[in-house]
PDBQT receptor file of N, H, CA, C and O in Angstrom, charges set to zero:
ATOM      1  N   MET A   1     103.081  96.019  95.955  1.00  0.00    +0.000 N 
ATOM      2  CA  MET A   1     102.222  96.832  96.781  1.00  0.00    +0.000 C 
ATOM      3  C   MET A   1     101.282  97.621  95.866  1.00  0.00    +0.000 C 
ATOM      4  O   MET A   1     101.703  98.164  94.844  1.00  0.00    +0.000 OA
ATOM      5  N   THR A   2     100.035  97.673  96.240  1.00  0.00    +0.000 N 
ATOM      6  H   THR A   2      99.693  97.231  97.070  1.00  0.00    +0.000 HD
ATOM      7  CA  THR A   2      99.066  98.390  95.426  1.00  0.00    +0.000 C 
ATOM      8  C   THR A   2      99.214  99.894  95.618  1.00  0.00    +0.000 C 
ATOM      9  O   THR A   2      99.849 100.349  96.570  1.00  0.00    +0.000 OA
ATOM     10  N   LEU A   3      98.633 100.649  94.722  1.00  0.00    +0.000 N 
ATOM     11  H   LEU A   3      98.117 100.280  93.949  1.00  0.00    +0.000 HD
ATOM     12  CA  LEU A   3      98.681 102.104  94.803  1.00  0.00    +0.000 C 
ATOM     13  C   LEU A   3      97.997 102.594  96.080  1.00  0.00    +0.000 C 
ATOM     14  O   LEU A   3      98.500 103.491  96.757  1.00  0.00    +0.000 OA
ATOM     15  N   GLU A   4      96.865 102.007  96.396  1.00  0.00    +0.000 N 
ATOM     16  H   GLU A   4      96.456 101.278  95.846  1.00  0.00    +0.000 HD
ATOM     17  CA  GLU A   4      96.126 102.406  97.604  1.00  0.00    +0.000 C 
ATOM     18  C   GLU A   4      96.949 102.166  98.867  1.00  0.00    +0.000 C 
ATOM     19  O   GLU A   4      96.987 103.017  99.755  1.00  0.00    +0.000 OA
ATOM     20  N   ASN A   5      97.597 101.027  98.949  1.00  0.00    +0.000 N 
ATOM     21  H   ASN A   5      97.566 100.335  98.227  1.00  0.00    +0.000 HD
ATOM     22  CA  ASN A   5      98.439 100.740 100.112  1.00  0.00    +0.000 C 
ATOM     23  C   ASN A   5      99.643 101.671 100.174  1.00  0.00    +0.000 C 
ATOM     24  O   ASN A   5     100.079 102.059 101.258  1.00  0.00    +0.000 OA
ATOM     25  N   SER A   6     100.175 102.025  99.015  1.00  0.00    +0.000 N 
ATOM     26  H   SER A   6      99.820 101.709  98.135  1.00  0.00    +0.000 HD
ATOM     27  CA  SER A   6     101.305 102.949  98.972  1.00  0.00    +0.000 C 
ATOM     28  C   SER A   6     100.911 104.328  99.488  1.00  0.00    +0.000 C 
ATOM     29  O   SER A   6     101.678 104.972 100.204  1.00  0.00    +0.000 OA
ATOM     30  N   ILE A   7      99.721 104.775  99.126  1.00  0.00    +0.000 N 
ATOM     31  H   ILE A   7      99.098 104.252  98.545  1.00  0.00    +0.000 HD
ATOM     32  CA  ILE A   7      99.240 106.073  99.599  1.00  0.00    +0.000 C 
ATOM     33  C   ILE A   7      99.053 106.052 101.107  1.00  0.00    +0.000 C 
ATOM     34  O   ILE A   7      99.431 107.003 101.791  1.00  0.00    +0.000 OA
ATOM     35  N   ARG A   8      98.482 104.994 101.627  1.00  0.00    +0.000 N 
ATOM     36  H   ARG A   8      98.174 104.221 101.071  1.00  0.00    +0.000 HD
ATOM     37  CA  ARG A   8      98.307 104.873 103.083  1.00  0.00    +0.000 C 
ATOM     38  C   ARG A   8      99.658 104.858 103.798  1.00  0.00    +0.000 C 
ATOM     39  O   ARG A   8      99.825 105.501 104.835  1.00  0.00    +0.000 OA
ATOM     40  N   ALA A   9     100.607 104.129 103.246  1.00  0.00    +0.000 N 
ATOM     41  H   ALA A   9     100.470 103.607 102.405  1.00  0.00    +0.000 HD
ATOM     42  CA  ALA A   9     101.939 104.066 103.858  1.00  0.00    +0.000 C 
ATOM     43  C   ALA A   9     102.620 105.434 103.820  1.00  0.00    +0.000 C 
ATOM     44  O   ALA A   9     103.260 105.835 104.793  1.00  0.00    +0.000 OA
ATOM     45  N   LEU A  10     102.486 106.145 102.713  1.00  0.00    +0.000 N 
ATOM     46  H   LEU A  10     101.966 105.820 101.923  1.00  0.00    +0.000 HD
ATOM     47  CA  LEU A  10     103.077 107.476 102.599  1.00  0.00    +0.000 C 
ATOM     48  C   LEU A  10     102.442 108.443 103.589  1.00  0.00    +0.000 C 
ATOM     49  O   LEU A  10     103.152 109.192 104.260  1.00  0.00    +0.000 OA
ATOM     50  N   ALA A  11     101.125 108.439 103.689  1.00  0.00    +0.000 N 
ATOM     51  H   ALA A  11     100.548 107.830 103.143  1.00  0.00    +0.000 HD
ATOM     52  CA  ALA A  11     100.434 109.337 104.618  1.00  0.00    +0.000 C 
ATOM     53  C   ALA A  11     100.818 109.028 106.063  1.00  0.00    +0.000 C 
ATOM     54  O   ALA A  11     101.085 109.945 106.840  1.00  0.00    +0.000 OA
ATOM     55  N   GLY A  12     100.849 107.771 106.424  1.00  0.00    +0.000 N 
ATOM     56  H   GLY A  12     100.633 107.027 105.793  1.00  0.00    +0.000 HD
ATOM     57  CA  GLY A  12     101.240 107.391 107.783  1.00  0.00    +0.000 C 
ATOM     58  C   GLY A  12     102.669 107.780 108.106  1.00  0.00    +0.000 C 
ATOM     59  O   GLY A  12     102.960 108.239 109.210  1.00  0.00    +0.000 OA
ATOM     60  N   THR A  13     103.558 107.598 107.144  1.00  0.00    +0.000 N 
ATOM     61  H   THR A  13     103.321 107.225 106.247  1.00  0.00    +0.000 HD
ATOM     62  CA  THR A  13     104.953 107.982 107.330  1.00  0.00    +0.000 C 
ATOM     63  C   THR A  13     105.087 109.481 107.518  1.00  0.00    +0.000 C 
ATOM     64  O   THR A  13     105.841 109.938 108.377  1.00  0.00    +0.000 OA
ATOM     65  N   MET A  14     104.355 110.255 106.714  1.00  0.00    +0.000 N 
ATOM     66  H   MET A  14     103.742 109.884 106.016  1.00  0.00    +0.000 HD
ATOM     67  CA  MET A  14     104.423 111.716 106.830  1.00  0.00    +0.000 C 
ATOM     68  C   MET A  14     103.894 112.203 108.178  1.00  0.00    +0.000 C 
ATOM     69  O   MET A  14     104.459 113.124 108.768  1.00  0.00    +0.000 OA
ATOM     70  N   VAL A  15     102.821 111.596 108.665  1.00  0.00    +0.000 N 
ATOM     71  H   VAL A  15     102.362 110.848 108.185  1.00  0.00    +0.000 HD
ATOM     72  CA  VAL A  15     102.278 111.986 109.971  1.00  0.00    +0.000 C 
ATOM     73  C   VAL A  15     103.275 111.669 111.077  1.00  0.00    +0.000 C 
ATOM     74  O   VAL A  15     103.543 112.514 111.931  1.00  0.00    +0.000 OA
ATOM     75  N   LEU A  16     103.821 110.469 111.069  1.00  0.00    +0.000 N 
ATOM     76  H   LEU A  16     103.603 109.783 110.375  1.00  0.00    +0.000 HD
ATOM     77  CA  LEU A  16     104.789 110.097 112.102  1.00  0.00    +0.000 C 
ATOM     78  C   LEU A  16     106.048 110.955 112.034  1.00  0.00    +0.000 C 
ATOM     79  O   LEU A  16     106.582 111.357 113.067  1.00  0.00    +0.000 OA
ATOM     80  N   LEU A  17     106.519 111.235 110.830  1.00  0.00    +0.000 N 
ATOM     81  H   LEU A  17     106.084 110.908 109.991  1.00  0.00    +0.000 HD
ATOM     82  CA  LEU A  17     107.686 112.085 110.653  1.00  0.00    +0.000 C 
ATOM     83  C   LEU A  17     107.425 113.487 111.203  1.00  0.00    +0.000 C 
ATOM     84  O   LEU A  17     108.284 114.065 111.869  1.00  0.00    +0.000 OA
ATOM     85  N   SER A  18     106.247 114.028 110.926  1.00  0.00    +0.000 N 
ATOM     86  H   SER A  18     105.549 113.558 110.385  1.00  0.00    +0.000 HD
ATOM     87  CA  SER A  18     105.948 115.380 111.410  1.00  0.00    +0.000 C 
ATOM     88  C   SER A  18     105.845 115.428 112.930  1.00  0.00    +0.000 C 
ATOM     89  O   SER A  18     106.213 116.429 113.544  1.00  0.00    +0.000 OA
ATOM     90  N   VAL A  19     105.350 114.360 113.541  1.00  0.00    +0.000 N 
ATOM     91  H   VAL A  19     105.051 113.546 113.042  1.00  0.00    +0.000 HD
ATOM     92  CA  VAL A  19     105.288 114.321 115.002  1.00  0.00    +0.000 C 
ATOM     93  C   VAL A  19     106.693 114.303 115.595  1.00  0.00    +0.000 C 
ATOM     94  O   VAL A  19     106.971 114.997 116.573  1.00  0.00    +0.000 OA
ATOM     95  N   VAL A  20     107.570 113.510 115.003  1.00  0.00    +0.000 N 
ATOM     96  H   VAL A  20     107.344 112.946 114.209  1.00  0.00    +0.000 HD
ATOM     97  CA  VAL A  20     108.961 113.452 115.479  1.00  0.00    +0.000 C 
ATOM     98  C   VAL A  20     109.647 114.804 115.290  1.00  0.00    +0.000 C 
ATOM     99  O   VAL A  20     110.327 115.286 116.197  1.00  0.00    +0.000 OA
ATOM    100  N   LEU A  21     109.473 115.416 114.124  1.00  0.00    +0.000 N 
ATOM    101  H   LEU A  21     108.921 115.024 113.388  1.00  0.00    +0.000 HD
ATOM    102  CA  LEU A  21     110.079 116.726 113.873  1.00  0.00    +0.000 C 
ATOM    103  C   LEU A  21     109.507 117.790 114.810  1.00  0.00    +0.000 C 
ATOM    104  O   LEU A  21     110.236 118.671 115.266  1.00  0.00    +0.000 OA
ATOM    105  N   THR A  22     108.212 117.711 115.097  1.00  0.00    +0.000 N 
ATOM    106  H   THR A  22     107.620 116.994 114.727  1.00  0.00    +0.000 HD
ATOM    107  CA  THR A  22     107.597 118.661 116.026  1.00  0.00    +0.000 C 
ATOM    108  C   THR A  22     108.214 118.524 117.410  1.00  0.00    +0.000 C 
ATOM    109  O   THR A  22     108.484 119.524 118.075  1.00  0.00    +0.000 OA
ATOM    110  N   HIS A  23     108.431 117.322 117.833  1.00  0.00    +0.000 N 
ATOM    111  H   HIS A  23     108.212 116.510 117.293  1.00  0.00    +0.000 HD
ATOM    112  CA  HIS A  23     108.969 117.080 119.177  1.00  0.00    +0.000 C 
ATOM    113  C   HIS A  23     110.438 117.483 119.286  1.00  0.00    +0.000 C 
ATOM    114  O   HIS A  23     110.836 118.115 120.265  1.00  0.00    +0.000 OA
ATOM    115  N   TYR A  24     111.239 117.126 118.298  1.00  0.00    +0.000 N 
ATOM    116  H   TYR A  24     110.916 116.613 117.503  1.00  0.00    +0.000 HD
ATOM    117  CA  TYR A  24     112.678 117.315 118.406  1.00  0.00    +0.000 C 
ATOM    118  C   TYR A  24     113.220 118.580 117.731  1.00  0.00    +0.000 C 
ATOM    119  O   TYR A  24     114.307 119.031 118.093  1.00  0.00    +0.000 OA
ATOM    120  N   VAL A  25     112.510 119.164 116.772  1.00  0.00    +0.000 N 
ATOM    121  H   VAL A  25     111.628 118.798 116.478  1.00  0.00    +0.000 HD
ATOM    122  CA  VAL A  25     113.059 120.277 116.016  1.00  0.00    +0.000 C 
ATOM    123  C   VAL A  25     112.337 121.583 116.345  1.00  0.00    +0.000 C 
ATOM    124  O   VAL A  25     112.926 122.494 116.925  1.00  0.00    +0.000 OA
ATOM    125  N   HIS A  26     111.056 121.669 115.971  1.00  0.00    +0.000 N 
ATOM    126  H   HIS A  26     110.577 120.928 115.500  1.00  0.00    +0.000 HD
ATOM    127  CA  HIS A  26     110.328 122.915 116.184  1.00  0.00    +0.000 C 
ATOM    128  C   HIS A  26     108.824 122.628 116.127  1.00  0.00    +0.000 C 
ATOM    129  O   HIS A  26     108.386 121.815 115.312  1.00  0.00    +0.000 OA
ATOM    130  N   PRO A  27     108.031 123.280 116.978  1.00  0.00    +0.000 N 
ATOM    131  CA  PRO A  27     106.581 123.036 116.993  1.00  0.00    +0.000 C 
ATOM    132  C   PRO A  27     105.864 123.350 115.674  1.00  0.00    +0.000 C 
ATOM    133  O   PRO A  27     104.783 122.814 115.428  1.00  0.00    +0.000 OA
ATOM    134  N   ASN A  28     106.431 124.191 114.838  1.00  0.00    +0.000 N 
ATOM    135  H   ASN A  28     107.309 124.627 115.039  1.00  0.00    +0.000 HD
ATOM    136  CA  ASN A  28     105.772 124.522 113.576  1.00  0.00    +0.000 C 
ATOM    137  C   ASN A  28     105.704 123.344 112.599  1.00  0.00    +0.000 C 
ATOM    138  O   ASN A  28     104.970 123.409 111.614  1.00  0.00    +0.000 OA
ATOM    139  N   TRP A  29     106.452 122.277 112.856  1.00  0.00    +0.000 N 
ATOM    140  H   TRP A  29     107.049 122.225 113.657  1.00  0.00    +0.000 HD
ATOM    141  CA  TRP A  29     106.360 121.092 112.003  1.00  0.00    +0.000 C 
ATOM    142  C   TRP A  29     104.992 120.429 112.127  1.00  0.00    +0.000 C 
ATOM    143  O   TRP A  29     104.643 119.589 111.297  1.00  0.00    +0.000 OA
ATOM    144  N   MET A  30     104.209 120.787 113.144  1.00  0.00    +0.000 N 
ATOM    145  H   MET A  30     104.492 121.469 113.818  1.00  0.00    +0.000 HD
ATOM    146  CA  MET A  30     102.860 120.229 113.290  1.00  0.00    +0.000 C 
ATOM    147  C   MET A  30     101.986 120.613 112.101  1.00  0.00    +0.000 C 
ATOM    148  O   MET A  30     101.003 119.933 111.805  1.00  0.00    +0.000 OA
ATOM    149  N   TRP A  31     102.346 121.716 111.410  1.00  0.00    +0.000 N 
ATOM    150  H   TRP A  31     103.144 122.268 111.650  1.00  0.00    +0.000 HD
ATOM    151  CA  TRP A  31     101.592 122.112 110.228  1.00  0.00    +0.000 C 
ATOM    152  C   TRP A  31     101.676 121.067 109.118  1.00  0.00    +0.000 C 
ATOM    153  O   TRP A  31     100.776 120.985 108.282  1.00  0.00    +0.000 OA
ATOM    154  N   LEU A  32     102.730 120.276 109.098  1.00  0.00    +0.000 N 
ATOM    155  H   LEU A  32     103.461 120.342 109.777  1.00  0.00    +0.000 HD
ATOM    156  CA  LEU A  32     102.815 119.183 108.127  1.00  0.00    +0.000 C 
ATOM    157  C   LEU A  32     101.724 118.160 108.407  1.00  0.00    +0.000 C 
ATOM    158  O   LEU A  32     101.110 117.642 107.474  1.00  0.00    +0.000 OA
ATOM    159  N   THR A  33     101.476 117.863 109.666  1.00  0.00    +0.000 N 
ATOM    160  H   THR A  33     101.975 118.284 110.424  1.00  0.00    +0.000 HD
ATOM    161  CA  THR A  33     100.404 116.938 110.038  1.00  0.00    +0.000 C 
ATOM    162  C   THR A  33      99.054 117.501 109.618  1.00  0.00    +0.000 C 
ATOM    163  O   THR A  33      98.201 116.778 109.103  1.00  0.00    +0.000 OA
ATOM    164  N   VAL A  34      98.870 118.793 109.843  1.00  0.00    +0.000 N 
ATOM    165  H   VAL A  34      99.563 119.380 110.262  1.00  0.00    +0.000 HD
ATOM    166  CA  VAL A  34      97.619 119.445 109.444  1.00  0.00    +0.000 C 
ATOM    167  C   VAL A  34      97.430 119.340 107.924  1.00  0.00    +0.000 C 
ATOM    168  O   VAL A  34      96.335 119.032 107.452  1.00  0.00    +0.000 OA
ATOM    169  N   PHE A  35      98.486 119.595 107.172  1.00  0.00    +0.000 N 
ATOM    170  H   PHE A  35      99.375 119.845 107.555  1.00  0.00    +0.000 HD
ATOM    171  CA  PHE A  35      98.411 119.512 105.716  1.00  0.00    +0.000 C 
ATOM    172  C   PHE A  35      98.053 118.105 105.251  1.00  0.00    +0.000 C 
ATOM    173  O   PHE A  35      97.191 117.936 104.388  1.00  0.00    +0.000 OA
ATOM    174  N   VAL A  36      98.704 117.104 105.815  1.00  0.00    +0.000 N 
ATOM    175  H   VAL A  36      99.404 117.241 106.516  1.00  0.00    +0.000 HD
ATOM    176  CA  VAL A  36      98.437 115.716 105.416  1.00  0.00    +0.000 C 
ATOM    177  C   VAL A  36      97.000 115.343 105.756  1.00  0.00    +0.000 C 
ATOM    178  O   VAL A  36      96.306 114.735 104.942  1.00  0.00    +0.000 OA
ATOM    179  N   GLY A  37      96.552 115.704 106.955  1.00  0.00    +0.000 N 
ATOM    180  H   GLY A  37      97.117 116.198 107.616  1.00  0.00    +0.000 HD
ATOM    181  CA  GLY A  37      95.177 115.400 107.356  1.00  0.00    +0.000 C 
ATOM    182  C   GLY A  37      94.148 116.089 106.484  1.00  0.00    +0.000 C 
ATOM    183  O   GLY A  37      93.151 115.479 106.098  1.00  0.00    +0.000 OA
ATOM    184  N   ALA A  38      94.380 117.358 106.170  1.00  0.00    +0.000 N 
ATOM    185  H   ALA A  38      95.190 117.854 106.484  1.00  0.00    +0.000 HD
ATOM    186  CA  ALA A  38      93.455 118.100 105.315  1.00  0.00    +0.000 C 
ATOM    187  C   ALA A  38      93.424 117.506 103.905  1.00  0.00    +0.000 C 
ATOM    188  O   ALA A  38      92.367 117.438 103.278  1.00  0.00    +0.000 OA
ATOM    189  N   ASN A  39      94.570 117.084 103.418  1.00  0.00    +0.000 N 
ATOM    190  H   ASN A  39      95.429 117.139 103.927  1.00  0.00    +0.000 HD
ATOM    191  CA  ASN A  39      94.638 116.474 102.097  1.00  0.00    +0.000 C 
ATOM    192  C   ASN A  39      93.883 115.149 102.073  1.00  0.00    +0.000 C 
ATOM    193  O   ASN A  39      93.174 114.860 101.110  1.00  0.00    +0.000 OA
ATOM    194  N   LEU A  40      94.027 114.348 103.116  1.00  0.00    +0.000 N 
ATOM    195  H   LEU A  40      94.604 114.583 103.898  1.00  0.00    +0.000 HD
ATOM    196  CA  LEU A  40      93.291 113.088 103.185  1.00  0.00    +0.000 C 
ATOM    197  C   LEU A  40      91.781 113.334 103.234  1.00  0.00    +0.000 C 
ATOM    198  O   LEU A  40      91.007 112.624 102.592  1.00  0.00    +0.000 OA
ATOM    199  N   LEU A  41      91.376 114.341 103.998  1.00  0.00    +0.000 N 
ATOM    200  H   LEU A  41      92.004 114.918 104.520  1.00  0.00    +0.000 HD
ATOM    201  CA  LEU A  41      89.966 114.662 104.117  1.00  0.00    +0.000 C 
ATOM    202  C   LEU A  41      89.379 115.142 102.794  1.00  0.00    +0.000 C 
ATOM    203  O   LEU A  41      88.314 114.681 102.382  1.00  0.00    +0.000 OA
ATOM    204  N   GLN A  42      90.068 116.067 102.128  1.00  0.00    +0.000 N 
ATOM    205  H   GLN A  42      90.933 116.442 102.462  1.00  0.00    +0.000 HD
ATOM    206  CA  GLN A  42      89.540 116.563 100.852  1.00  0.00    +0.000 C 
ATOM    207  C   GLN A  42      89.533 115.472  99.792  1.00  0.00    +0.000 C 
ATOM    208  O   GLN A  42      88.637 115.447  98.947  1.00  0.00    +0.000 OA
ATOM    209  N   SER A  43      90.510 114.571  99.815  1.00  0.00    +0.000 N 
ATOM    210  H   SER A  43      91.237 114.592 100.501  1.00  0.00    +0.000 HD
ATOM    211  CA  SER A  43      90.530 113.509  98.809  1.00  0.00    +0.000 C 
ATOM    212  C   SER A  43      89.390 112.513  99.014  1.00  0.00    +0.000 C 
ATOM    213  O   SER A  43      88.939 111.880  98.059  1.00  0.00    +0.000 OA
ATOM    214  N   ALA A  44      88.922 112.373 100.254  1.00  0.00    +0.000 N 
ATOM    215  H   ALA A  44      89.288 112.887 101.030  1.00  0.00    +0.000 HD
ATOM    216  CA  ALA A  44      87.786 111.492 100.518  1.00  0.00    +0.000 C 
ATOM    217  C   ALA A  44      86.515 112.025  99.863  1.00  0.00    +0.000 C 
ATOM    218  O   ALA A  44      85.658 111.249  99.440  1.00  0.00    +0.000 OA
ATOM    219  N   PHE A  45      86.393 113.354  99.778  1.00  0.00    +0.000 N 
ATOM    220  H   PHE A  45      87.089 113.985 100.122  1.00  0.00    +0.000 HD
ATOM    221  CA  PHE A  45      85.195 113.958  99.210  1.00  0.00    +0.000 C 
ATOM    222  C   PHE A  45      85.314 114.237  97.713  1.00  0.00    +0.000 C 
ATOM    223  O   PHE A  45      84.334 114.109  96.979  1.00  0.00    +0.000 OA
ATOM    224  N   THR A  46      86.501 114.615  97.263  1.00  0.00    +0.000 N 
ATOM    225  H   THR A  46      87.297 114.719  97.859  1.00  0.00    +0.000 HD
ATOM    226  CA  THR A  46      86.661 115.006  95.861  1.00  0.00    +0.000 C 
ATOM    227  C   THR A  46      87.191 113.888  94.974  1.00  0.00    +0.000 C 
ATOM    228  O   THR A  46      86.959 113.888  93.765  1.00  0.00    +0.000 OA
ATOM    229  N   GLY A  47      87.901 112.939  95.568  1.00  0.00    +0.000 N 
ATOM    230  H   GLY A  47      88.090 112.938  96.550  1.00  0.00    +0.000 HD
ATOM    231  CA  GLY A  47      88.508 111.874  94.778  1.00  0.00    +0.000 C 
ATOM    232  C   GLY A  47      89.851 112.257  94.178  1.00  0.00    +0.000 C 
ATOM    233  O   GLY A  47      90.497 111.436  93.527  1.00  0.00    +0.000 OA
ATOM    234  N   PHE A  48      90.280 113.505  94.394  1.00  0.00    +0.000 N 
ATOM    235  H   PHE A  48      89.755 114.172  94.923  1.00  0.00    +0.000 HD
ATOM    236  CA  PHE A  48      91.568 113.957  93.875  1.00  0.00    +0.000 C 
ATOM    237  C   PHE A  48      92.626 113.841  94.961  1.00  0.00    +0.000 C 
ATOM    238  O   PHE A  48      92.472 114.384  96.055  1.00  0.00    +0.000 OA
ATOM    239  N   CYS A  49      93.698 113.128  94.647  1.00  0.00    +0.000 N 
ATOM    240  H   CYS A  49      93.823 112.687  93.758  1.00  0.00    +0.000 HD
ATOM    241  CA  CYS A  49      94.792 112.948  95.598  1.00  0.00    +0.000 C 
ATOM    242  C   CYS A  49      96.113 113.218  94.879  1.00  0.00    +0.000 C 
ATOM    243  O   CYS A  49      96.509 112.454  93.998  1.00  0.00    +0.000 OA
ATOM    244  N   PRO A  50      96.796 114.306  95.252  1.00  0.00    +0.000 N 
ATOM    245  CA  PRO A  50      98.073 114.610  94.601  1.00  0.00    +0.000 C 
ATOM    246  C   PRO A  50      99.102 113.488  94.754  1.00  0.00    +0.000 C 
ATOM    247  O   PRO A  50      99.875 113.222  93.834  1.00  0.00    +0.000 OA
ATOM    248  N   ALA A  51      99.111 112.845  95.898  1.00  0.00    +0.000 N 
ATOM    249  H   ALA A  51      98.483 113.061  96.646  1.00  0.00    +0.000 HD
ATOM    250  CA  ALA A  51     100.057 111.746  96.114  1.00  0.00    +0.000 C 
ATOM    251  C   ALA A  51      99.806 110.606  95.124  1.00  0.00    +0.000 C 
ATOM    252  O   ALA A  51     100.749 109.967  94.658  1.00  0.00    +0.000 OA
ATOM    253  N   GLU A  52      98.550 110.357  94.809  1.00  0.00    +0.000 N 
ATOM    254  H   GLU A  52      97.784 110.876  95.188  1.00  0.00    +0.000 HD
ATOM    255  CA  GLU A  52      98.224 109.306  93.839  1.00  0.00    +0.000 C 
ATOM    256  C   GLU A  52      98.799 109.640  92.469  1.00  0.00    +0.000 C 
ATOM    257  O   GLU A  52      99.353 108.772  91.794  1.00  0.00    +0.000 OA
ATOM    258  N   THR A  53      98.667 110.892  92.062  1.00  0.00    +0.000 N 
ATOM    259  H   THR A  53      98.217 111.596  92.610  1.00  0.00    +0.000 HD
ATOM    260  CA  THR A  53      99.201 111.333  90.774  1.00  0.00    +0.000 C 
ATOM    261  C   THR A  53     100.719 111.143  90.719  1.00  0.00    +0.000 C 
ATOM    262  O   THR A  53     101.257 110.640  89.732  1.00  0.00    +0.000 OA
ATOM    263  N   ILE A  54     101.388 111.547  91.775  1.00  0.00    +0.000 N 
ATOM    264  H   ILE A  54     100.950 111.956  92.577  1.00  0.00    +0.000 HD
ATOM    265  CA  ILE A  54     102.852 111.437  91.838  1.00  0.00    +0.000 C 
ATOM    266  C   ILE A  54     103.290 109.978  91.841  1.00  0.00    +0.000 C 
ATOM    267  O   ILE A  54     104.207 109.600  91.112  1.00  0.00    +0.000 OA
ATOM    268  N   LEU A  55     102.635 109.159  92.659  1.00  0.00    +0.000 N 
ATOM    269  H   LEU A  55     101.890 109.466  93.251  1.00  0.00    +0.000 HD
ATOM    270  CA  LEU A  55     103.013 107.749  92.747  1.00  0.00    +0.000 C 
ATOM    271  C   LEU A  55     102.750 107.013  91.429  1.00  0.00    +0.000 C 
ATOM    272  O   LEU A  55     103.527 106.140  91.043  1.00  0.00    +0.000 OA
ATOM    273  N   ARG A  56     101.670 107.359  90.745  1.00  0.00    +0.000 N 
ATOM    274  H   ARG A  56     101.039 108.068  91.059  1.00  0.00    +0.000 HD
ATOM    275  CA  ARG A  56     101.406 106.733  89.433  1.00  0.00    +0.000 C 
ATOM    276  C   ARG A  56     102.510 107.066  88.433  1.00  0.00    +0.000 C 
ATOM    277  O   ARG A  56     102.950 106.203  87.673  1.00  0.00    +0.000 OA
ATOM    278  N   LYS A  57     102.959 108.334  88.437  1.00  0.00    +0.000 N 
ATOM    279  H   LYS A  57     102.601 109.035  89.054  1.00  0.00    +0.000 HD
ATOM    280  CA  LYS A  57     104.032 108.730  87.527  1.00  0.00    +0.000 C 
ATOM    281  C   LYS A  57     105.336 108.020  87.858  1.00  0.00    +0.000 C 
ATOM    282  O   LYS A  57     106.177 107.820  86.981  1.00  0.00    +0.000 OA
ATOM    283  N   LEU A  58     105.508 107.637  89.122  1.00  0.00    +0.000 N 
ATOM    284  H   LEU A  58     104.824 107.799  89.834  1.00  0.00    +0.000 HD
ATOM    285  CA  LEU A  58     106.699 106.894  89.529  1.00  0.00    +0.000 C 
ATOM    286  C   LEU A  58     106.561 105.399  89.253  1.00  0.00    +0.000 C 
ATOM    287  O   LEU A  58     107.510 104.641  89.456  1.00  0.00    +0.000 OA
ATOM    288  N   GLY A  59     105.379 104.969  88.788  1.00  0.00    +0.000 N 
ATOM    289  H   GLY A  59     104.608 105.585  88.623  1.00  0.00    +0.000 HD
ATOM    290  CA  GLY A  59     105.185 103.577  88.422  1.00  0.00    +0.000 C 
ATOM    291  C   GLY A  59     104.709 102.669  89.538  1.00  0.00    +0.000 C 
ATOM    292  O   GLY A  59     104.747 101.446  89.401  1.00  0.00    +0.000 OA
ATOM    293  N   VAL A  60     104.267 103.240  90.625  1.00  0.00    +0.000 N 
ATOM    294  H   VAL A  60     104.236 104.233  90.736  1.00  0.00    +0.000 HD
ATOM    295  CA  VAL A  60     103.794 102.427  91.752  1.00  0.00    +0.000 C 
ATOM    296  C   VAL A  60     102.445 101.821  91.401  1.00  0.00    +0.000 C 
ATOM    297  O   VAL A  60     101.574 102.501  90.859  1.00  0.00    +0.000 OA
ATOM    298  N   GLY A  61     102.274 100.552  91.708  1.00  0.00    +0.000 N 
ATOM    299  H   GLY A  61     102.982  99.999  92.149  1.00  0.00    +0.000 HD
ATOM    300  CA  GLY A  61     100.996  99.873  91.504  1.00  0.00    +0.000 C 
ATOM    301  C   GLY A  61     100.769  99.327  90.118  1.00  0.00    +0.000 C 
ATOM    302  O   GLY A  61      99.678  98.829  89.840  1.00  0.00    +0.000 OA
ATOM    303  N   LYS A  62     101.742  99.396  89.236  1.00  0.00    +0.000 N 
ATOM    304  H   LYS A  62     102.628  99.801  89.462  1.00  0.00    +0.000 HD
ATOM    305  CA  LYS A  62     101.565  98.878  87.879  1.00  0.00    +0.000 C 
ATOM    306  C   LYS A  62     101.789  97.373  87.783  1.00  0.00    +0.000 C 
ATOM    307  O   LYS A  62     101.234  96.709  86.907  1.00  0.00    +0.000 OA
ATOM    308  N   GLY A  63     102.605  96.842  88.687  1.00  0.00    +0.000 N 
ATOM    309  H   GLY A  63     103.056  97.382  89.398  1.00  0.00    +0.000 HD
ATOM    310  CA  GLY A  63     102.871  95.419  88.654  1.00  0.00    +0.000 C 
ATOM    311  C   GLY A  63     101.812  94.649  89.393  1.00  0.00    +0.000 C 
ATOM    312  O   GLY A  63     100.894  95.229  89.973  1.00  0.00    +0.000 OA
ATOM    313  N   LYS A  64     101.941  93.349  89.372  1.00  0.00    +0.000 N 
ATOM    314  H   LYS A  64     102.686  92.878  88.901  1.00  0.00    +0.000 HD
ATOM    315  CA  LYS A  64     101.016  92.498  90.123  1.00  0.00    +0.000 C 
ATOM    316  C   LYS A  64     101.306  92.599  91.607  1.00  0.00    +0.000 C 
ATOM    317  O   LYS A  64     102.461  92.669  92.026  1.00  0.00    +0.000 OA
ATOM    318  N   SER A  65     100.230  92.607  92.404  1.00  0.00    +0.000 N 
ATOM    319  H   SER A  65      99.292  92.550  92.063  1.00  0.00    +0.000 HD
ATOM    320  CA  SER A  65     100.442  92.607  93.851  1.00  0.00    +0.000 C 
ATOM    321  C   SER A  65     100.613  91.168  94.325  1.00  0.00    +0.000 C 
ATOM    322  O   SER A  65     100.251  90.230  93.615  1.00  0.00    +0.000 OA
ATOM    323  N   CYS A  66     101.153  90.998  95.500  1.00  0.00    +0.000 N 
ATOM    324  H   CYS A  66     101.447  91.761  96.077  1.00  0.00    +0.000 HD
ATOM    325  CA  CYS A  66     101.404  89.660  96.020  1.00  0.00    +0.000 C 
ATOM    326  C   CYS A  66     100.098  88.965  96.413  1.00  0.00    +0.000 C 
ATOM    327  O   CYS A  66     100.061  87.741  96.533  1.00  0.00    +0.000 OA
ATOM    328  N   CYS A  67      99.029  89.736  96.614  1.00  0.00    +0.000 N 
ATOM    329  H   CYS A  67      99.059  90.731  96.516  1.00  0.00    +0.000 HD
ATOM    330  CA  CYS A  67      97.777  89.164  97.124  1.00  0.00    +0.000 C 
ATOM    331  C   CYS A  67      96.689  89.051  96.065  1.00  0.00    +0.000 C 
ATOM    332  O   CYS A  67      95.562  88.671  96.383  1.00  0.00    +0.000 OA
ATOM    333  N   GLY A  68      96.995  89.365  94.840  1.00  0.00    +0.000 N 
ATOM    334  H   GLY A  68      97.910  89.674  94.582  1.00  0.00    +0.000 HD
ATOM    335  CA  GLY A  68      95.890  89.210  93.924  1.00  0.00    +0.000 C 
ATOM    336  C   GLY A  68      96.109  89.805  92.625  1.00  0.00    +0.000 C 
ATOM    337  O   GLY A  68      95.237  89.736  91.759  1.00  0.00    +0.000 OA
TER     338      GLY A  68
């Protein structure tokens, strides 16, 4: 899996998780969705993505992808 696909999967998972937590645990978990959305928006303009930095340090995206 490429680094870009990993970031998309992580962001989607975090949004879905926050919706589930908001519904079943407490409404304040919606702030996690706000944080993820704001981070995605700022990374589109600045090019800086904390998740990318973390995933690179974990070695994601260093191997060959299945598609190319």
